[in-house]
C-alpha positions in Angstrom: -32.2 57.8 37.1 -29.6 56.4 39.7 -27.2 57.7 42.4 -24.4 55.6 43.6 -22.7 55.5 47.0 -19.0 54.4 46.4 -17.6 53.6 49.7 -18.9 50.6 51.5 -20.6 51.2 54.7 -19.7 49.0 57.8 -22.4 46.3 58.8 -23.7 48.0 62.0 -27.2 48.1 62.2 -27.3 51.6 63.8 -25.2 53.0 61.4 -27.2 51.7 58.5 -30.4 52.9 60.1 -29.4 56.4 60.2 -27.7 56.1 56.6 -29.9 54.0 54.4 -32.8 56.0 52.8 -36.4 54.8 52.7 -36.4 54.7 49.1 -36.0 52.1 46.1 -32.6 50.9 45.1 -30.1 48.2 44.9 -27.8 46.9 47.6 -24.5 45.1 47.4 -22.9 43.1 50.2 -19.1 42.9 49.7 -16.5 40.8 51.7 -13.0 42.0 53.1 -11.4 41.8 49.7 -14.0 44.1 47.9 -15.7 41.2 45.9 -19.5 41.5 45.5 -21.0 38.4 47.4 -24.7 39.2 47.0 -26.9 41.8 45.1 -30.5 42.6 46.1 -33.1 45.0 45.2 -35.6 46.7 47.5 -38.5 48.9 47.5 -37.1 50.4 50.8 -33.4 50.0 51.2 -33.5 50.7 54.9 -36.3 48.1 55.9 -34.9 45.4 53.5 -31.0 45.7 54.6 -31.9 46.0 58.3 -34.0 42.7 58.0 -30.8 40.9 57.5 -29.7 41.8 61.3 -32.9 40.6 62.9 -32.4 37.2 64.3 -35.9 35.8 64.1 -34.9 32.1 63.8 -36.2 32.1 60.2 -33.1 33.0 58.3 -31.5 30.2 56.3 -28.2 28.8 56.7 -27.1 30.3 53.3 -28.3 33.9 54.7 -26.2 33.3 57.8 -23.0 32.3 56.0 -23.4 35.1 53.8 -23.6 37.6 56.7 -20.7 36.1 58.4 -18.7 36.5 55.2 -20.0 40.0 54.4 -17.6 43.0 55.4 -19.3 46.1 54.0 -22.3 47.2 52.0 -22.8 49.6 49.1 -26.0 50.7 47.6 -27.4 52.3 44.6 -30.6 54.6 44.7 -33.0 54.3 41.8 -36.2 56.5 41.2 -38.5 53.5 40.8 -38.7 49.9 41.8 -38.8 48.9 38.1 -35.5 50.6 37.6 -34.1 48.7 40.5 -35.3 45.3 39.0 -33.4 46.2 35.8 -30.2 47.3 37.7 -30.3 44.3 40.0 -30.3 41.9 36.8 -27.3 43.8 35.2 -25.2 43.8 38.4 -26.0 40.1 39.0 -24.8 39.3 35.4 -21.7 41.5 35.7 -20.3 40.3 39.3 -22.0 36.6 39.3 -22.3 36.9 43.2 -21.7 34.0 45.2 -24.8 34.0 47.2 -27.2 34.9 44.6 -29.3 32.3 42.5 -27.5 32.5 39.1 -29.2 31.4 35.8 -26.1 30.0 34.1 -27.5 29.3 30.9 -27.3 32.9 29.6 -27.7 32.4 25.8 -30.7 33.9 24.0 -32.9 31.4 22.6 -33.6 31.5 18.8 -36.7 33.2 17.3 -37.8 33.9 13.7 -38.1 37.4 12.5 -40.3 38.6 9.9 -39.7 42.4 9.3 -43.1 43.5 7.7 -41.6 47.1 7.4 -39.9 46.0 4.4 -41.7 45.7 0.9 -40.5 42.2 0.5 -39.7 40.7 3.9 -37.4 37.7 4.4 -37.6 35.2 7.0 -34.3 35.3 9.4 -33.3 33.3 12.4 -32.4 35.7 15.2 -31.4 35.5 19.0 -32.3 38.9 20.2 -35.7 40.5 20.1 -35.7 44.2 19.2 -38.4 46.8 19.6 -37.9 47.8 16.0 -41.6 47.2 14.5 -40.7 43.7 13.1 -42.4 40.6 14.2 -40.9 37.9 16.3 -42.0 34.2 16.6 -40.9 32.0 19.2 -38.7 31.5 21.2 -38.0 27.7 19.8 -36.8 25.2 22.1 -33.6 24.5 20.1 -31.7 25.6 17.1 -32.6 22.4 15.4 -36.4 23.3 16.0 -36.2 26.8 14.7 -34.1 25.6 11.5 -36.8 23.0 10.9 -39.6 25.3 10.9 -37.8 27.7 8.7 -36.9 25.0 6.1 -40.7 24.1 6.1 -41.6 27.6 5.4 -39.0 28.2 2.7 -40.2 25.0 1.0 -43.9 25.8 1.2 -44.1 29.5 0.8 -40.9 30.4 -1.1 -40.0 33.7 0.6 -36.7 35.4 -0.6 -33.6 34.1 0.9 -31.0 36.8 0.1 -29.4 38.4 3.0 -29.7 42.1 4.1 -32.7 44.4 4.7 -32.7 46.1 1.2 -33.6 43.8 -1.6 -30.9 44.4 -4.4 -32.1 44.2 -8.0 -30.5 41.5 -10.1 -30.4 40.9 -13.7 -31.4 37.4 -13.4 -32.7 35.3 -10.5 -30.4 33.2 -8.3 -30.1 29.4 -8.0 -33.1 29.4 -5.4 -35.6 30.3 -8.1 -34.3 27.8 -10.3 -34.8 25.2 -7.6 -38.2 26.5 -6.9 -37.4 27.7 -3.4 -37.7 31.3 -4.0 -40.3 33.6 -5.6 -37.3 36.0 -6.8 -38.7 39.4 -6.0 -35.1 40.7 -6.8 -36.0 40.4 -10.7 -39.8 41.2 -10.4 -40.9 37.6 -10.8 -43.6 38.0 -8.3 -45.9 41.2 -7.8 -45.6 43.2 -4.7 -49.2 42.5 -3.7 -49.1 38.8 -4.4 -46.0 38.7 -2.2 -47.6 40.6 0.6 -50.6 38.0 0.4 -47.9 35.3 1.0 -46.2 37.1 3.9 -49.7 37.2 5.5 -49.9 33.5 5.1 -46.5 32.9 6.7 -47.7 35.1 9.6 -50.9 33.1 10.1 -48.7 29.9 10.0 -46.2 31.1 12.6 -49.0 32.5 14.8 -50.4 28.9 14.9 -53.5 29.9 13.1 -53.3 27.0 10.7 -56.9 26.1 10.3 -57.6 29.7 9.3 -54.6 29.5 7.0 -56.1 26.4 5.5 -59.3 27.8 5.0 -57.7 30.9 2.8 -55.7 28.3 0.9 -58.7 26.1 0.1 -60.5 29.2 -1.4 -57.3 30.2 -3.3 -57.0 26.7 -4.7 -60.7 26.4 -6.0 -60.3 30.0 -7.4 -57.3 28.8 -9.4 -59.1 25.8 -10.6 -62.0 27.6 -11.8 -59.8 29.9 -13.8 -58.1 26.7 -15.2 -54.8 27.6 -13.5 -54.1 23.9 -12.6 -50.5 24.4 -11.9 -51.0 27.1 -9.4 -53.9 24.9 -7.9 -51.6 22.0 -7.5 -49.0 24.3 -5.8 -51.6 25.5 -3.3 -52.7 21.8 -2.8 -49.1 21.0 -1.9 -49.0 23.6 0.6 -52.3 22.7 2.2 -51.2 19.1 2.5 -47.6 20.2 4.2 -49.7 22.6 6.7 -52.0 19.7 7.5 -49.2 17.4 8.5 -47.7 20.0 10.7 -51.2 20.5 12.4 -51.5 16.8 13.0 -48.2 16.8 15.0 -49.6 19.7 17.1 -51.8 19.4 20.1 -54.0 22.0 21.6 -53.0 22.3 25.2 -54.9 25.7 26.1 -58.5 26.2 24.6 -58.0 30.1 25.1 -55.7 30.1 22.0 -53.4 32.5 23.7 -49.6 33.1 24.2 -48.5 31.7 27.4 -45.4 30.7 29.3 -45.9 27.7 31.9 -43.1 27.5 34.4 -42.8 24.4 36.6 -40.2 23.9 39.5 -39.1 20.7 41.2 -36.4 19.9 43.8 -34.3 17.1 44.9 -31.3 17.4 47.4 -30.5 20.8 46.7 -30.9 20.6 42.9 -33.7 22.8 41.3 -34.9 22.0 37.9 -36.9 24.7 36.2 -39.0 23.7 33.0 -40.6 26.4 30.8 -43.4 25.4 28.4 -43.9 27.9 25.4 -47.5 27.9 24.4 -48.2 29.9 21.4 -51.9 30.3 20.2 -52.9 27.4 22.4 -50.2 25.1 20.9 -47.3 23.6 22.8 -44.4 24.7 20.5 -41.3 23.8 22.8 -39.8 23.6 26.1 -36.6 24.9 27.7 -35.0 23.4 30.7 -32.7 25.1 33.5 -30.9 23.0 36.4 -30.0 25.1 39.3 -27.8 24.1 42.3 -28.8 25.9 45.4 -29.2 23.7 48.6 -30.6 26.2 50.9 -32.9 28.2 48.9 -36.6 28.3 49.2 -38.9 27.7 46.0 -40.2 31.1 46.1 -36.6 32.5 45.7 -35.7 30.1 42.9 -38.9 31.1 41.1 -38.4 34.8 41.4 -34.6 34.6 40.5 -35.7 32.8 37.4 -38.4 35.2 36.5 -36.2 38.3 36.8 -33.0 36.8 35.1 -34.8 35.0 32.3 -37.2 37.7 31.3 -34.6 40.4 31.9 -32.5 39.4 28.8 -34.9 40.6 26.2 -36.7 37.3 25.9 -40.1 37.3 24.4 -42.5 38.1 26.9 -46.0 36.6 26.5 -49.4 38.1 27.9 -49.7 35.7 30.6 -47.1 33.7 32.6 -48.4 30.8 34.8 -45.9 29.7 37.6 -46.2 26.7 39.7 -44.8 28.5 42.8 -46.0 31.5 44.5 -43.6 34.6 44.8 -43.6 37.4 47.2 -42.8 40.2 45.0 -45.8 39.4 42.4 -46.9 42.9 41.8 -43.7 44.7 41.2 -42.5 41.8 39.1 -45.6 41.9 37.0 -45.4 45.9 36.7 -41.7 45.5 35.6 -42.4 42.9 32.9 -45.4 44.8 31.5 -42.9 47.8 31.2 -40.5 45.7 29.4 -43.0 44.0 26.9 -44.9 47.3 26.4 -48.2 45.4 27.1 -50.1 44.2 30.1 -48.6 40.9 31.5 -50.3 38.6 33.8 -48.3 36.3 36.3 -50.6 33.8 37.9 -50.1 30.9 40.3 -53.4 28.9 39.5 -54.8 26.6 42.3 -57.4 25.0 40.0 -58.9 24.5 36.7 -57.1 24.3 33.2 -54.1 26.6 34.1 -53.4 24.6 37.3 -53.1 21.3 35.0 -50.7 23.2 32.7 -48.4 24.1 35.6 -48.8 20.5 36.9 -47.7 19.4 33.4 -44.6 21.7 33.7 -43.8 20.3 37.2 -44.2 16.6 36.1 -41.4 17.4 33.3 -39.3 19.0 35.9 -39.3 16.1 38.3 -38.9 13.6 35.5 -35.9 15.5 34.4 -34.4 15.5 37.9 -34.8 11.9 38.1 -33.0 11.6 34.8 -30.3 13.9 35.8 -29.8 11.9 39.1 -29.6 8.6 37.0 -27.1 10.1 34.6 -24.8 11.5 37.4 -24.8 8.1 39.0 -23.9 6.5 35.6 -21.1 9.1 35.2 -19.9 8.4 38.6 -19.7 4.5 38.3 -18.1 4.8 34.8 -15.4 7.0 36.6 -15.0 4.4 39.3 -14.4 1.9 36.8 -11.7 4.0 35.1 -10.1 5.3 38.1 -9.8 2.0 40.0 -8.7 -0.1 36.8 -11.9 -2.4 37.0 -12.8 -4.9 34.3 -16.7 -4.0 34.8 -18.6 -1.2 35.9 -19.2 -1.7 39.7 -22.9 -1.2 39.9 -23.2 -3.2 43.1 -20.6 -2.6 45.7 -20.3 -4.4 49.1 -18.3 -2.6 51.9 -16.8 -5.0 54.6 -15.6 -4.2 58.1 -14.9 -6.0 61.4 -15.5 -4.8 65.0 -14.4 -6.2 68.2 -13.3 -5.1 71.8 -9.8 -6.8 72.6 -10.9 -9.9 70.6 -14.3 -9.9 72.4 -17.8 -10.3 70.8 -16.2 -9.8 67.3 -18.7 -9.0 64.7 -18.5 -8.3 61.0 -20.9 -6.4 58.9 -21.5 -5.8 55.1 -23.3 -2.9 53.5 -24.5 -3.0 49.9 -24.7 -0.2 47.6 -26.6 -0.3 44.2 -25.8 2.4 41.5 -23.9 4.4 44.1 -26.7 4.4 46.8 -27.4 2.3 50.0 -29.3 -0.9 49.3 -30.7 -1.8 52.8 -32.0 -5.1 51.7 -28.3 -6.2 51.1 -26.9 -5.2 54.6 -25.7 -8.2 56.6 -24.5 -8.6 60.1 -22.4 -11.7 61.3 -21.2 -12.7 64.7 -17.8 -14.0 64.3 -17.4 -17.5 65.6 -13.6 -17.8 66.1 -12.8 -16.3 69.4 -9.8 -16.2 72.1 -7.4 -14.2 69.7 -7.3 -11.0 68.0 -7.0 -11.9 64.5 -8.4 -9.3 62.0 -7.5 -11.6 59.0 -9.0 -14.6 60.4 -12.2 -12.8 61.3 -12.4 -11.1 57.9 -11.8 -14.5 56.0 -14.5 -16.1 58.0 -17.0 -13.5 57.2 -16.3 -13.5 53.6 -16.8 -17.4 53.4 -20.0 -16.9 55.0 -21.0 -14.2 52.6 -20.1 -16.3 49.6 -22.4 -19.1 50.9 -25.3 -16.8 51.0 -25.5 -16.5 47.1 -25.1 -13.8 44.4 -22.0 -11.8 44.7 -21.5 -8.2 44.0 -19.5 -6.6 41.3 -16.8 -5.2 43.9 -15.9 -5.8 47.6 -14.6 -2.8 49.4 -12.6 -3.9 52.4 -11.8 -1.5 55.3 -8.1 -2.1 55.8 -4.8 -2.3 54.0 -2.8 -4.6 51.8 -3.1 -7.6 54.2 -6.8 -7.2 54.4 -7.0 -7.1 50.6 -4.8 -10.1 50.1 -7.0 -12.2 52.7 -10.1 -11.4 50.8 -8.7 -12.2 47.4 -7.2 -15.6 48.7 -10.6 -16.6 50.2 -12.5 -15.5 47.0 -10.1 -17.4 44.9 -10.5 -20.7 46.9 -14.1 -20.5 47.5 -15.3 -19.4 43.9 -13.1 -22.2 42.5 -14.7 -24.9 44.9 -18.1 -23.6 43.9 -17.4 -23.9 40.2 -15.9 -27.3 40.6 -19.0 -28.5 42.7 -21.4 -27.3 39.9 -19.8 -29.5 37.4 -18.6 -29.2 33.8 -22.0 -28.0 32.5 -21.5 -24.5 34.3 -19.3 -21.7 33.0 -17.5 -19.1 34.9 -20.2 -16.7 34.2 -22.5 -18.7 36.4 -20.1 -18.1 39.3 -18.6 -14.7 38.5 -15.4 -13.6 40.6 -16.0 -10.2 42.2 -13.4 -7.7 42.1 -11.7 -6.6 45.3 -10.1 -3.3 46.7 -9.4 -2.0 50.0 -9.5 1.5 51.5 -7.3 2.7 54.6 -7.0 5.8 56.6 -3.8 8.2 56.1 -0.7 7.2 58.1 0.1 10.9 58.6 -3.1 13.1 58.2 -1.1 16.1 58.9 1.4 15.5 56.1 -1.3 14.1 53.6 -5.0 13.6 54.8 -6.1 11.6 51.8 -7.3 8.1 52.2 -5.4 5.3 50.4 -7.0 2.8 48.1 -5.1 -0.4 47.5 -5.5 -2.3 44.2 -4.6 -5.9 43.5 -1.2 -6.3 41.8 -0.3 -2.8 42.6 2.6 -2.1 45.2 1.7 1.5 46.1 -1.5 2.7 47.1 -3.7 4.7 44.6 -3.9 8.4 45.8 -6.9 10.2 44.5 -7.4 13.8 45.0 -9.1 14.6 48.4 -12.4 15.8 46.4 -12.4 13.2 43.7 -16.0 11.8 43.6 -14.6 8.3 43.3 -12.7 8.5 46.5 -15.6 10.2 48.2 -18.1 7.4 47.3 -15.5 4.7 48.4 -15.2 6.7 51.8 -18.9 6.9 52.0 -19.2 3.1 51.7 -16.5 2.3 54.0 -17.9 4.6 56.8 -21.2 3.2 56.5 -19.8 -0.2 57.0 -17.9 1.0 59.9 -20.9 2.8 61.4 -22.9 -0.4 61.2 -20.2 -2.5 62.7 -19.8 -0.3 65.6 -23.5 0.0 66.1 -24.1 -3.8 65.9 -21.1 -4.4 68.4 -22.6 -2.1 70.9 -26.1 -3.6 70.5 -24.7 -7.0 71.3 -22.7 -5.9 74.3 -25.9 -3.9 75.6 -27.9 -7.0 75.1 -25.3 -9.1 77.1 -24.8 -6.6 79.8 -28.6 -6.4 80.2 -28.9 -10.1 80.6 -25.8 -10.6 82.9 -26.2 -7.7 85.4 -29.8 -6.6 85.8 -31.1 -10.2 85.8 -28.6 -10.9 88.9 -30.2 -8.2 90.9 -32.9 -9.3 93.5 -36.2 -7.3 92.9 -35.6 -6.7 89.3 -38.1 -8.5 87.2 -38.8 -8.4 83.4 -41.1 -5.3 83.8 -38.8 -3.1 86.1 -35.7 -4.1 83.8 -37.9 -2.7 80.8 -38.8 0.5 82.7 -35.4 1.1 83.8 -33.8 0.7 80.3 -36.5 2.9 78.9 -35.8 5.6 81.3 -32.1 5.7 81.3 -31.6 4.7 77.7 -29.1 2.0 78.6 -27.4 -0.3 81.1 -24.1 2.2 81.3 -26.4 4.8 82.4 -28.1 2.8 85.0 -24.6 1.7 86.3 -23.4 5.1 86.9 -26.6 6.7 88.2 -26.9 7.9 91.7 -29.5 6.7 94.2 -31.6 9.9 93.8 -31.7 9.4 90.0 -32.6 5.7 90.3 -35.5 6.7 92.3 -37.0 8.8 89.6 -37.5 5.8 87.5 -41.0 4.4 87.4 -41.6 1.6 89.7 -38.2 1.8 91.6 -38.4 2.3 95.4 -35.7 3.8 97.4 -34.8 0.6 98.9 -34.5 -1.0 95.5 -32.5 2.0 94.3 -30.1 1.4 97.0 -29.7 -2.2 96.1 -29.1 -1.2 92.4 -26.4 1.3 93.6 -24.8 -1.0 95.6 -24.7 -3.6 93.0 -22.8 -1.3 90.6 -20.7 0.3 93.1 -19.2 -2.5 95.1 -15.5 -2.8 95.6 -15.1 -3.8 91.8 -14.3 -0.9 89.2 -17.5 -0.2 87.6 -15.9 1.0 84.3 -14.1 -2.2 84.0 -17.1 -4.2 84.9 -19.2 -2.4 82.3 -16.8 -2.5 79.5 -15.5 -6.0 80.1 -18.4 -8.1 81.5 
């Protein structure tokens, strides 16, 4: 029995302390619009809700964001914690709260139902298990798997096919009987006792007791042969062979020969993969996979949410559930599942032995699925890039180009390499631009591209940081240099030996307040390509451009630091190699040394006051220090 508080309470810990009861129930955080953003259950509503207001430094960023958005609280009292579990699952499914871990795949899995209450049971595929006395076998990993099993049973054991719980009498049997697919109980072609024996054999088969079934059939076959019922003996022989072929394809994974669900969990970059292995009578009969996107969750939270949502859907609950991750609410969840299954259910997180090996197998499957999912995502992204950018080939290898300089001084160029959408550090290159004296971005870019071509194998796509002029420059250099390489190779080579990379460029928006999207320039197109701000292809191009820009700036600063270190500290009397290293290590750079006070310089190891005053005097002479550091 439940009672409901309708009006949301304000999120004040003092108010809630005096309002919330120390009793089981469900609580709902709502935003200012009245939308439910989180549903939770608690053994004690007061203790659980007040824990959200304790800033102990352990709260996740997800919880922090949720509490900033929460405006009010509603709660529902329940008589027991088990009722709270049931209500929590119902409310999560109803409201789909933003901050709950949601099991999106909410379809029921197929099972086989054998209703032994009927005099002539038939085998049916169902997706909902009812507490009606019928026998349910499964769940199966897919509709194909359950149909294949049913087809085998129909062919071997020939149970009735007609739909409906009540067997309707017929004047003559249907086509299934003529095709030897049915025993035709509708026309009394088979005695009730014989049909019941066949039903028991089907039950043995579905329970995985195949060796026991084969022993029974072999006895029946010998009896039929002794009675000279050779046609019946041949039929039983065919049944035995069909079952033996099934046994050969099965492997015992649990020597205890019990029903188990084994749940493995793996995570990568905020994606959680859940794999559940269905073990029935010691045999692995199927698997089911769930992908959950939850960047800031804990493994125990994901596992707990899976258990509550998956088994709360009237799924088949075996006697034993093995989980790869421990959960906090083991005892109440175990009691709740035992109540749902109307039998004792055990949830274990094994740390050794055969059960630990089973959870390890489930985890390996989950990890492999995550790898495959990531590969598929990358493949989809690269295919989308080819389509959106109008490329001739899928850009598996992309190189980003950028130039950095300070008023034409110490110009550098950098190239970053991305393979299948991820950084490929071995392909990164730095270039000291040789031309100097003038600020010529196009000329610098042309020089870097020429030098890059000379280094060997070229990428599928060059991404240039710049506009139409930069794009035209790189295209022109590529046309010239690749043509020269083809000529130099001679007539025996083909264009495939020196493929021409494709080129695009990306530029910042002219007016970010009007349109904040970056622009992509394509060869032969007058206006830039404007993709949506959240388009995955645009985000990938921006990521490559930003990585090239970051590396160019970093390399430029490194060279300036190196030159400043050589030209300034080496000119100061009393500063040798050792003291220079100590100063740079202490101040983290030449600019910090140049702007440091005498008292700060004295704190560096090995620097006396007299030497500190010499340093300070050198950097604070009549010259402008900022200009000296920036332009030296």
